[in-house]
Backbone and ligand atoms as CSV (ligand in chain L), in Angstrom:
chain,resi,resn,atom,element,x,y,z
A,1,UNK,N,N,0.859,-1.138,-0.051
A,1,UNK,CA,C,-0.141,0.095,0.105
A,1,UNK,C,C,0.727,1.192,0.050
A,2,UNK,N,N,0.464,2.334,-0.785
A,2,UNK,CA,C,1.350,3.564,-0.927
A,2,UNK,C,C,0.186,4.723,-0.627
A,3,UNK,N,N,0.744,5.787,-0.041
A,3,UNK,CA,C,-0.100,6.975,0.219
A,3,UNK,C,C,-0.164,7.700,-1.187
A,4,UNK,N,N,-1.366,8.403,-1.364
A,4,UNK,CA,C,-1.495,9.130,-2.648
A,4,UNK,C,C,-0.725,10.245,-2.449
A,5,UNK,N,N,-0.205,10.912,-3.601
A,5,UNK,CA,C,0.513,12.071,-3.643
A,5,UNK,C,C,-0.668,13.310,-3.477
A,6,UNK,N,N,-0.195,14.350,-2.891
A,6,UNK,CA,C,-1.166,15.621,-2.590
A,6,UNK,C,C,-2.036,15.836,-3.837
A,7,UNK,N,N,-1.506,15.678,-5.035
A,7,UNK,CA,C,-2.176,16.113,-6.322
A,7,UNK,C,C,-3.445,15.031,-6.330
A,8,UNK,N,N,-3.228,13.768,-5.793
A,8,UNK,CA,C,-4.374,12.894,-6.001
A,8,UNK,C,C,-5.525,12.960,-4.933
A,9,UNK,N,N,-5.233,13.799,-3.668
A,9,UNK,CA,C,-5.994,13.794,-2.678
A,9,UNK,C,C,-7.347,14.297,-3.112
A,10,UNK,N,N,-8.423,13.836,-2.607
A,10,UNK,CA,C,-9.807,14.220,-2.784
A,10,UNK,C,C,-10.094,15.222,-1.651
A,11,UNK,N,N,-10.271,16.524,-1.992
A,11,UNK,CA,C,-10.571,17.607,-1.093
A,11,UNK,C,C,-11.957,18.151,-1.378
A,12,UNK,N,N,-12.819,17.957,-0.349
A,12,UNK,CA,C,-14.147,18.504,-0.496
A,12,UNK,C,C,-14.148,20.064,-0.483
A,13,UNK,N,N,-14.988,20.655,-1.353
A,13,UNK,CA,C,-15.013,22.052,-1.344
A,13,UNK,C,C,-16.025,22.555,-0.436
A,14,UNK,N,N,-17.045,21.707,0.059
A,14,UNK,CA,C,-17.992,21.952,1.016
A,14,UNK,C,C,-17.623,21.225,2.417
A,15,UNK,N,N,-17.934,21.773,3.597
A,15,UNK,CA,C,-17.719,21.125,4.758
A,15,UNK,C,C,-18.345,19.770,4.926
A,16,UNK,N,N,-17.502,18.808,5.368
A,16,UNK,CA,C,-17.941,17.420,5.393
A,16,UNK,C,C,-18.792,17.130,6.531
A,17,UNK,N,N,-18.872,18.132,7.793
A,17,UNK,CA,C,-19.672,17.936,8.861
A,17,UNK,C,C,-19.773,19.355,9.322
A,18,UNK,N,N,-20.931,19.574,10.237
A,18,UNK,CA,C,-20.992,20.895,10.709
A,18,UNK,C,C,-19.883,21.327,11.549
A,19,UNK,N,N,-19.427,22.670,11.458
A,19,UNK,CA,C,-18.331,23.101,12.182
A,19,UNK,C,C,-18.750,23.249,13.598
A,20,UNK,N,N,-17.638,22.889,14.620
A,20,UNK,CA,C,-17.872,23.122,15.904
A,20,UNK,C,C,-17.919,24.631,16.308
A,21,UNK,N,N,-17.025,25.359,15.759
A,21,UNK,CA,C,-17.013,26.761,15.875
A,21,UNK,C,C,-17.088,27.410,14.616
A,22,UNK,N,N,-17.636,28.571,14.438
A,22,UNK,CA,C,-17.608,29.285,13.214
A,22,UNK,C,C,-16.176,29.648,12.824
A,23,UNK,N,N,-15.950,29.932,11.574
A,23,UNK,CA,C,-14.656,30.457,11.247
A,23,UNK,C,C,-14.386,31.770,11.975
A,24,UNK,N,N,-15.429,32.714,11.813
A,24,UNK,CA,C,-15.259,34.062,12.416
A,24,UNK,C,C,-14.779,33.863,13.949
A,25,UNK,N,N,-15.570,32.824,14.795
A,25,UNK,CA,C,-15.235,32.706,16.090
A,25,UNK,C,C,-13.856,32.186,16.216
A,26,UNK,N,N,-13.468,31.311,15.376
A,26,UNK,CA,C,-12.159,30.806,15.505
A,26,UNK,C,C,-11.156,31.981,15.354
A,27,UNK,N,N,-11.221,32.704,14.388
A,27,UNK,CA,C,-10.216,33.730,14.073
A,27,UNK,C,C,-10.228,34.695,15.268
A,28,UNK,N,N,-11.443,35.217,15.795
A,28,UNK,CA,C,-11.432,36.024,16.983
A,28,UNK,C,C,-10.824,35.323,18.240
A,29,UNK,N,N,-10.931,34.116,18.421
A,29,UNK,CA,C,-10.339,33.459,19.542
A,29,UNK,C,C,-8.853,33.499,19.425
A,30,UNK,N,N,-8.333,33.243,18.124
A,30,UNK,CA,C,-6.999,33.417,17.884
A,30,UNK,C,C,-6.360,34.691,18.264
A,31,UNK,N,N,-7.243,35.746,17.803
A,31,UNK,CA,C,-6.619,37.205,18.085
A,31,UNK,C,C,-6.611,37.414,19.573
A,32,UNK,N,N,-7.630,36.865,20.344
A,32,UNK,CA,C,-7.521,37.065,21.680
A,32,UNK,C,C,-6.258,36.431,22.391
A,33,UNK,N,N,-5.854,35.394,21.822
A,33,UNK,CA,C,-4.662,34.640,22.272
A,33,UNK,C,C,-3.460,35.355,21.949
A,34,UNK,N,N,-3.495,35.737,20.745
A,34,UNK,CA,C,-2.218,36.688,20.331
A,34,UNK,C,C,-2.118,37.884,21.305
A,35,UNK,N,N,-3.098,38.560,21.504
A,35,UNK,CA,C,-3.141,39.789,22.358
A,35,UNK,C,C,-2.488,39.497,23.848
A,36,UNK,N,N,-3.104,38.189,24.305
A,36,UNK,CA,C,-2.744,37.857,25.601
A,36,UNK,C,C,-1.330,37.579,25.592
A,37,UNK,N,N,-0.756,36.942,24.551
A,37,UNK,CA,C,0.661,36.450,24.461
A,37,UNK,C,C,1.608,37.572,24.506
A,38,UNK,N,N,1.122,38.715,23.827
A,38,UNK,CA,C,1.993,39.765,23.707
A,38,UNK,C,C,1.917,40.866,24.767
A,39,UNK,N,N,0.835,40.652,25.692
A,39,UNK,CA,C,0.632,41.726,26.630
A,39,UNK,C,C,1.834,41.748,27.651
A,40,UNK,N,N,2.144,42.839,28.146
A,40,UNK,CA,C,3.328,42.820,29.107
A,40,UNK,C,C,2.902,42.085,30.384
A,41,UNK,N,N,3.898,40.989,30.617
A,41,UNK,CA,C,3.563,40.218,31.823
A,41,UNK,C,C,4.615,40.535,33.013
A,42,UNK,N,N,4.504,39.914,33.956
A,42,UNK,CA,C,5.303,40.199,35.205
A,42,UNK,C,C,6.564,39.493,34.822
A,43,UNK,N,N,7.643,40.223,34.409
A,43,UNK,CA,C,8.959,39.777,34.109
A,43,UNK,C,C,9.919,40.473,35.092
A,44,UNK,N,N,10.679,39.461,35.754
A,44,UNK,CA,C,11.813,39.875,36.589
A,44,UNK,C,C,13.215,39.618,36.110
A,45,UNK,N,N,14.105,40.406,36.125
A,45,UNK,CA,C,15.328,40.310,35.501
A,45,UNK,C,C,16.348,39.593,36.405
A,46,UNK,N,N,15.905,39.898,37.917
A,46,UNK,CA,C,17.213,39.635,38.886
A,46,UNK,C,C,16.859,38.525,39.863
A,47,UNK,N,N,15.907,37.588,39.591
A,47,UNK,CA,C,15.681,36.557,40.591
A,47,UNK,C,C,16.967,35.609,40.703
A,48,UNK,N,N,17.212,35.347,42.071
A,48,UNK,CA,C,18.155,34.627,42.474
A,48,UNK,C,C,19.625,35.471,42.665
A,49,UNK,N,N,19.586,36.564,42.163
A,49,UNK,CA,C,20.894,37.525,42.245
A,49,UNK,C,C,20.869,38.247,43.562
A,50,UNK,N,N,19.846,38.779,43.972
A,50,UNK,CA,C,19.758,39.551,45.143
A,50,UNK,C,C,19.708,38.836,46.514
A,51,UNK,N,N,20.410,39.171,47.359
A,51,UNK,CA,C,20.420,38.566,48.816
A,51,UNK,C,C,20.138,39.586,49.802
A,52,UNK,N,N,19.441,39.162,50.930
A,52,UNK,CA,C,19.200,40.099,51.930
A,52,UNK,C,C,20.312,40.184,52.891
A,53,UNK,N,N,20.724,41.581,53.111
A,53,UNK,CA,C,21.910,41.684,54.008
A,53,UNK,C,C,21.653,41.624,55.458
A,54,UNK,N,N,20.329,41.519,55.873
A,54,UNK,CA,C,19.872,41.353,57.275
A,54,UNK,C,C,19.965,39.854,57.578
A,55,UNK,N,N,19.417,38.930,56.784
A,55,UNK,CA,C,19.377,37.593,57.170
A,55,UNK,C,C,20.248,36.570,56.178
A,56,UNK,N,N,20.387,37.100,55.096
A,56,UNK,CA,C,21.236,36.328,54.123
A,56,UNK,C,C,20.534,35.548,53.066
A,57,UNK,N,N,19.153,35.564,53.300
A,57,UNK,CA,C,18.406,34.681,52.359
A,57,UNK,C,C,18.249,35.422,51.030
A,58,UNK,N,N,17.934,34.617,49.972
A,58,UNK,CA,C,17.764,35.266,48.769
A,58,UNK,C,C,16.409,36.240,48.753
A,59,UNK,N,N,16.614,37.286,48.216
A,59,UNK,CA,C,15.325,38.087,48.162
A,59,UNK,C,C,14.242,37.481,47.042
A,60,UNK,N,N,12.897,37.638,47.404
A,60,UNK,CA,C,11.924,37.007,46.457
A,60,UNK,C,C,11.340,38.078,45.664
A,61,UNK,N,N,10.980,37.822,44.460
A,61,UNK,CA,C,10.335,38.689,43.543
A,61,UNK,C,C,8.969,38.945,44.193
A,62,UNK,N,N,8.553,40.208,43.932
A,62,UNK,CA,C,7.299,40.605,44.316
A,62,UNK,C,C,6.927,41.872,43.408
A,63,UNK,N,N,5.555,41.729,42.959
A,63,UNK,CA,C,5.133,42.824,42.128
A,63,UNK,C,C,4.565,43.991,42.955
A,64,UNK,N,N,5.063,45.110,42.607
A,64,UNK,CA,C,4.532,46.265,43.551
A,64,UNK,C,C,4.386,47.494,42.845
A,65,UNK,N,N,3.213,48.141,42.907
A,65,UNK,CA,C,2.952,49.444,42.119
A,65,UNK,C,C,3.359,49.297,40.703
A,66,UNK,N,N,2.794,48.284,39.998
A,66,UNK,CA,C,3.075,47.929,38.607
A,66,UNK,C,C,4.563,47.804,38.275
A,67,UNK,N,N,5.314,47.589,39.238
A,67,UNK,CA,C,6.798,47.153,38.822
A,67,UNK,C,C,7.369,46.112,39.526
A,68,UNK,N,N,8.409,45.492,38.829
A,68,UNK,CA,C,9.029,44.354,39.474
A,68,UNK,C,C,9.915,44.911,40.713
A,69,UNK,N,N,9.848,44.090,41.787
A,69,UNK,CA,C,10.698,44.523,42.939
A,69,UNK,C,C,11.067,43.179,43.649
A,70,UNK,N,N,11.756,43.311,44.770
A,70,UNK,CA,C,12.216,42.161,45.430
A,70,UNK,C,C,12.211,42.501,46.923
A,71,UNK,N,N,11.910,41.600,47.665
A,71,UNK,CA,C,11.666,41.656,49.151
A,71,UNK,C,C,12.232,40.451,49.896
A,72,UNK,N,N,12.429,40.750,51.268
A,72,UNK,CA,C,12.723,39.648,52.054
A,72,UNK,C,C,12.072,39.865,53.512
A,73,UNK,N,N,11.499,38.817,53.827
A,73,UNK,CA,C,10.624,39.015,55.090
A,73,UNK,C,C,11.410,38.091,56.099
A,74,UNK,N,N,12.648,37.896,55.883
A,74,UNK,CA,C,13.570,37.374,56.792
A,74,UNK,C,C,12.956,36.020,57.493
A,75,UNK,N,N,12.361,35.155,56.632
A,75,UNK,CA,C,11.920,33.927,57.044
A,75,UNK,C,C,10.543,33.901,57.696
A,76,UNK,N,N,9.988,35.024,57.880
A,76,UNK,CA,C,8.646,35.103,58.417
A,76,UNK,C,C,7.632,35.138,57.367
A,77,UNK,N,N,6.463,34.441,57.785
A,77,UNK,CA,C,5.310,34.555,56.631
A,77,UNK,C,C,4.176,34.916,57.448
A,78,UNK,N,N,2.937,35.009,56.741
A,78,UNK,CA,C,1.917,35.290,57.493
A,78,UNK,C,C,1.385,34.039,58.243
A,79,UNK,N,N,1.894,32.833,58.175
A,79,UNK,CA,C,1.586,31.799,58.953
A,79,UNK,C,C,2.287,31.730,60.383
A,80,UNK,N,N,3.372,32.547,60.326
A,80,UNK,CA,C,4.232,32.573,61.637
A,80,UNK,C,C,3.818,33.638,62.630
A,81,UNK,N,N,3.981,33.307,63.857
A,81,UNK,CA,C,3.468,34.389,64.819
A,81,UNK,C,C,4.170,35.682,64.684
A,82,UNK,N,N,3.366,36.697,64.693
A,82,UNK,CA,C,4.097,37.991,64.553
A,82,UNK,C,C,5.062,38.362,65.759
A,83,UNK,N,N,6.221,38.785,65.419
A,83,UNK,CA,C,7.150,39.071,66.362
A,83,UNK,C,C,7.565,40.563,66.322
A,84,UNK,N,N,7.104,41.268,67.351
A,84,UNK,CA,C,7.340,42.900,67.276
A,84,UNK,C,C,8.812,43.263,67.135
A,85,UNK,N,N,9.661,42.356,67.577
A,85,UNK,CA,C,11.270,42.786,67.428
A,85,UNK,C,C,11.815,42.431,66.137
A,86,UNK,N,N,11.115,41.648,65.214
A,86,UNK,CA,C,11.724,41.332,63.967
A,86,UNK,C,C,12.118,42.448,63.145
A,87,UNK,N,N,13.106,42.314,62.264
A,87,UNK,CA,C,13.428,43.576,61.538
A,87,UNK,C,C,12.512,43.873,60.359
A,88,UNK,N,N,12.374,45.060,59.880
A,88,UNK,CA,C,11.352,45.365,58.927
A,88,UNK,C,C,11.751,44.683,57.770
A,89,UNK,N,N,10.708,44.289,56.888
A,89,UNK,CA,C,11.043,43.667,55.448
A,89,UNK,C,C,11.965,44.513,54.680
A,90,UNK,N,N,12.912,43.786,54.095
A,90,UNK,CA,C,13.841,44.570,53.189
A,90,UNK,C,C,13.153,44.622,51.961
A,91,UNK,N,N,13.095,45.635,51.223
A,91,UNK,CA,C,12.339,45.879,49.935
A,91,UNK,C,C,13.140,46.774,48.824
A,92,UNK,N,N,13.151,46.260,47.690
A,92,UNK,CA,C,14.018,46.982,46.729
A,92,UNK,C,C,13.428,46.814,45.484
A,93,UNK,N,N,13.347,48.053,44.789
A,93,UNK,CA,C,12.626,48.036,43.345
A,93,UNK,C,C,13.831,47.697,42.386
A,94,UNK,N,N,13.361,46.835,41.271
A,94,UNK,CA,C,14.401,46.385,40.326
A,94,UNK,C,C,14.858,47.510,39.538
A,95,UNK,N,N,14.070,48.550,39.247
A,95,UNK,CA,C,14.750,49.606,38.497
A,95,UNK,C,C,15.861,50.472,39.116
A,96,UNK,N,N,15.752,50.513,40.599
A,96,UNK,CA,C,16.866,51.053,41.306
A,96,UNK,C,C,18.103,50.373,41.055
A,97,UNK,N,N,18.021,48.960,40.970
A,97,UNK,CA,C,19.193,48.088,40.838
A,97,UNK,C,C,19.846,48.140,39.386
A,98,UNK,N,N,18.819,48.081,38.583
A,98,UNK,CA,C,19.223,48.102,37.123
A,98,UNK,C,C,20.036,49.389,36.752
A,99,UNK,N,N,19.623,50.552,37.335
A,99,UNK,CA,C,20.036,51.818,37.036
A,99,UNK,C,C,21.715,51.853,37.543
A,100,UNK,N,N,21.964,51.019,38.541
A,100,UNK,CA,C,23.277,51.122,39.088
A,100,UNK,C,C,24.106,49.924,38.542
A,101,UNK,N,N,23.589,49.057,37.865
A,101,UNK,CA,C,24.335,47.924,37.273
A,101,UNK,C,C,25.496,48.214,36.358
A,102,UNK,N,N,25.357,49.310,35.442
A,102,UNK,CA,C,26.572,49.653,34.686
A,102,UNK,C,C,27.806,49.986,35.534
A,103,UNK,N,N,27.467,50.856,36.565
A,103,UNK,CA,C,28.615,51.383,37.442
A,103,UNK,C,C,29.254,50.241,38.166
A,104,UNK,N,N,28.343,49.146,38.631
A,104,UNK,CA,C,28.956,48.006,39.259
A,104,UNK,C,C,29.727,47.154,38.297
A,105,UNK,N,N,29.351,47.011,37.065
A,105,UNK,CA,C,29.875,46.159,36.083
A,105,UNK,C,C,31.333,46.727,35.865
A,106,UNK,N,N,31.475,48.007,35.840
A,106,UNK,CA,C,32.920,48.568,35.648
A,106,UNK,C,C,33.855,48.145,36.757
A,107,UNK,N,N,33.286,48.243,38.016
A,107,UNK,CA,C,34.024,47.883,39.132
A,107,UNK,C,C,34.502,46.468,39.139
A,108,UNK,N,N,33.397,45.682,38.730
A,108,UNK,CA,C,33.607,44.060,38.662
A,108,UNK,C,C,34.535,43.760,37.349
A,109,UNK,N,N,34.582,44.769,36.420
A,109,UNK,CA,C,35.460,44.445,35.228
A,109,UNK,C,C,34.790,43.421,34.575
A,110,UNK,N,N,33.317,43.361,34.322
A,110,UNK,CA,C,32.734,42.341,33.741
A,110,UNK,C,C,33.021,42.604,32.042
A,111,UNK,N,N,33.028,43.798,31.746
A,111,UNK,CA,C,33.090,44.040,30.265
A,111,UNK,C,C,34.544,44.416,29.910
A,112,UNK,N,N,34.785,44.567,28.660
A,112,UNK,CA,C,36.169,45.030,28.153
A,112,UNK,C,C,36.276,46.562,28.460
A,113,UNK,N,N,37.392,46.956,28.953
A,113,UNK,CA,C,37.722,48.326,29.150
A,113,UNK,C,C,36.765,48.998,30.179
A,114,UNK,N,N,36.512,50.280,29.952
A,114,UNK,CA,C,35.714,51.063,30.978
A,114,UNK,C,C,34.368,51.226,30.366
A,115,UNK,N,N,33.837,50.428,29.259
A,115,UNK,CA,C,32.624,50.717,28.639
A,115,UNK,C,C,31.806,49.499,29.208
A,116,UNK,N,N,30.649,49.763,30.067
A,116,UNK,CA,C,29.767,48.798,30.585
A,116,UNK,C,C,29.068,48.017,29.512
A,117,UNK,N,N,28.931,47.004,29.519
A,117,UNK,CA,C,27.881,46.085,28.587
A,117,UNK,C,C,26.626,46.547,28.875
A,118,UNK,N,N,25.708,46.262,28.032
A,118,UNK,CA,C,24.219,46.590,28.165
A,118,UNK,C,C,23.736,45.675,29.334
A,119,UNK,N,N,22.626,46.194,30.106
A,119,UNK,CA,C,22.150,45.643,31.273
A,119,UNK,C,C,21.863,44.252,31.130
A,120,UNK,N,N,21.067,43.799,30.142
A,120,UNK,CA,C,20.839,42.350,29.976
A,120,UNK,C,C,22.046,41.456,29.949
A,121,UNK,N,N,23.191,42.205,29.288
A,121,UNK,CA,C,24.439,41.262,29.262
A,121,UNK,C,C,25.103,41.319,30.665
A,122,UNK,N,N,24.915,42.280,31.431
A,122,UNK,CA,C,25.607,42.451,32.800
A,122,UNK,C,C,24.912,41.306,33.654
A,123,UNK,N,N,23.380,41.334,33.580
A,123,UNK,CA,C,22.792,40.245,34.224
A,123,UNK,C,C,23.229,38.902,33.918
A,124,UNK,N,N,23.290,38.675,32.649
A,124,UNK,CA,C,23.823,37.361,32.050
A,124,UNK,C,C,25.172,37.070,32.736
A,125,UNK,N,N,26.013,38.059,32.775
A,125,UNK,CA,C,27.345,37.822,33.193
A,125,UNK,C,C,27.409,37.387,34.703
A,126,UNK,N,N,26.500,38.133,35.520
A,126,UNK,CA,C,26.504,37.851,36.863
A,126,UNK,C,C,25.973,36.477,37.220
A,127,UNK,N,N,25.005,36.046,36.380
A,127,UNK,CA,C,24.547,34.571,36.474
A,127,UNK,C,C,25.544,33.668,36.167
A,128,UNK,N,N,26.242,33.891,34.916
A,128,UNK,CA,C,27.290,33.008,34.400
A,128,UNK,C,C,28.403,32.899,35.516
A,129,UNK,N,N,28.885,33.956,36.180
A,129,UNK,CA,C,29.736,33.877,37.136
A,129,UNK,C,C,29.267,33.720,38.494
A,130,UNK,N,N,28.057,33.313,38.691
A,130,UNK,CA,C,27.439,33.064,39.896
A,130,UNK,C,C,27.672,34.093,41.036
A,131,UNK,N,N,27.604,35.358,40.515
A,131,UNK,CA,C,27.732,36.349,41.498
A,131,UNK,C,C,26.439,36.914,42.100
A,132,UNK,N,N,26.293,36.888,43.342
A,132,UNK,CA,C,25.123,37.619,43.941
A,132,UNK,C,C,25.475,38.841,44.594
A,133,UNK,N,N,24.468,39.635,44.813
A,133,UNK,CA,C,24.503,41.096,45.251
A,133,UNK,C,C,23.700,41.149,46.421
A,134,UNK,N,N,24.473,41.564,47.664
A,134,UNK,CA,C,23.767,41.518,48.857
A,134,UNK,C,C,23.266,43.036,49.152
A,135,UNK,N,N,22.022,43.241,49.573
A,135,UNK,CA,C,21.380,44.521,49.693
A,135,UNK,C,C,21.359,44.666,51.167
A,136,UNK,N,N,22.088,45.922,51.560
A,136,UNK,CA,C,21.882,46.288,53.020
A,136,UNK,C,C,20.855,47.343,53.069
A,137,UNK,N,N,19.778,47.255,53.716
A,137,UNK,CA,C,18.733,48.382,53.663
A,137,UNK,C,C,19.196,49.648,54.572
A,138,UNK,N,N,20.242,49.405,55.502
A,138,UNK,CA,C,20.479,50.374,56.422
A,138,UNK,C,C,21.184,51.487,55.670
A,139,UNK,N,N,22.177,51.119,54.787
A,139,UNK,CA,C,22.931,52.159,53.991
A,139,UNK,C,C,22.555,52.112,52.495
A,140,UNK,N,N,21.668,51.197,52.086
A,140,UNK,CA,C,21.156,51.090,50.811
A,140,UNK,C,C,22.319,50.966,49.755
A,141,UNK,N,N,22.942,50.021,50.091
A,141,UNK,CA,C,24.170,49.426,49.130
A,141,UNK,C,C,23.898,48.072,48.705
A,142,UNK,N,N,24.486,47.742,47.553
A,142,UNK,CA,C,24.558,46.390,47.076
A,142,UNK,C,C,26.119,46.099,47.072
A,143,UNK,N,N,26.214,44.945,47.606
A,143,UNK,CA,C,27.758,44.383,47.718
A,143,UNK,C,C,27.800,42.968,47.022
A,144,UNK,N,N,28.795,42.877,46.136
A,144,UNK,CA,C,29.011,41.566,45.407
A,144,UNK,C,C,29.733,40.713,46.221
A,145,UNK,N,N,29.313,39.445,46.145
A,145,UNK,CA,C,29.966,38.385,46.950
A,145,UNK,C,C,31.257,37.847,46.056
A,146,UNK,N,N,32.082,38.804,45.788
A,146,UNK,CA,C,33.370,38.531,45.033
A,146,UNK,C,C,34.525,38.772,45.972
A,147,UNK,N,N,35.673,38.478,45.690
A,147,UNK,CA,C,36.812,38.485,46.614
A,147,UNK,C,C,37.157,39.944,47.056
A,148,UNK,N,N,36.975,40.888,46.163
A,148,UNK,CA,C,37.028,42.207,46.481
A,148,UNK,C,C,35.770,42.995,46.914
A,149,UNK,N,N,34.668,42.208,47.090
A,149,UNK,CA,C,33.496,42.784,47.676
A,149,UNK,C,C,32.974,44.095,47.034
A,150,UNK,N,N,32.994,44.327,45.664
A,150,UNK,CA,C,32.739,45.641,45.134
A,150,UNK,C,C,31.367,46.057,45.619
A,151,UNK,N,N,31.176,47.280,45.912
A,151,UNK,CA,C,29.913,47.834,46.502
A,151,UNK,C,C,29.496,49.025,45.791
A,152,UNK,N,N,28.183,49.164,45.526
A,152,UNK,CA,C,27.610,50.478,44.858
A,152,UNK,C,C,26.530,50.851,45.807
A,153,UNK,N,N,26.267,52.111,45.937
A,153,UNK,CA,C,25.048,52.700,46.562
A,153,UNK,C,C,23.932,52.790,45.575
A,154,UNK,N,N,22.802,52.430,45.968
A,154,UNK,CA,C,21.618,52.417,45.095
A,154,UNK,C,C,20.721,53.596,45.109
A,155,UNK,N,N,20.874,54.438,46.160
A,155,UNK,CA,C,19.933,55.393,46.125
A,155,UNK,C,C,20.494,56.744,45.605
L,1,ZN,ZN,ZN,16.107,38.848,55.123
């Protein structure tokens, strides 16, 4: 037995059975999906890179005021008993960090010469080199966990 070539296929010009959805509905549904796929979603550039200077935990992504940010609750959650003595949550906006990454990358000598690479490339280099940045809320600095502990102020 052999398959027919496409030229020999019998293709009906009229629908062989009632359509489950109309062609118009199908196209409309596809457009909805395309819109949803291209809508801005919650994208974080720095997960896993930022560490809390108070407790040492990795800071978690949190969406705040329509922007990506990072916070640390120092191990507390809404399920744990409130402790009036615990330190305030650490909180850091992503754009504050991104604005200072070029300066940090020069100190880390991530790029050639004194021209900092583009921010996405800096982030990729931090990940590749497994460099984390520790945020100290008290003096608003980020310190790299490198031998020379390069530090930048972020405010
Ligand atoms: Zn913490």
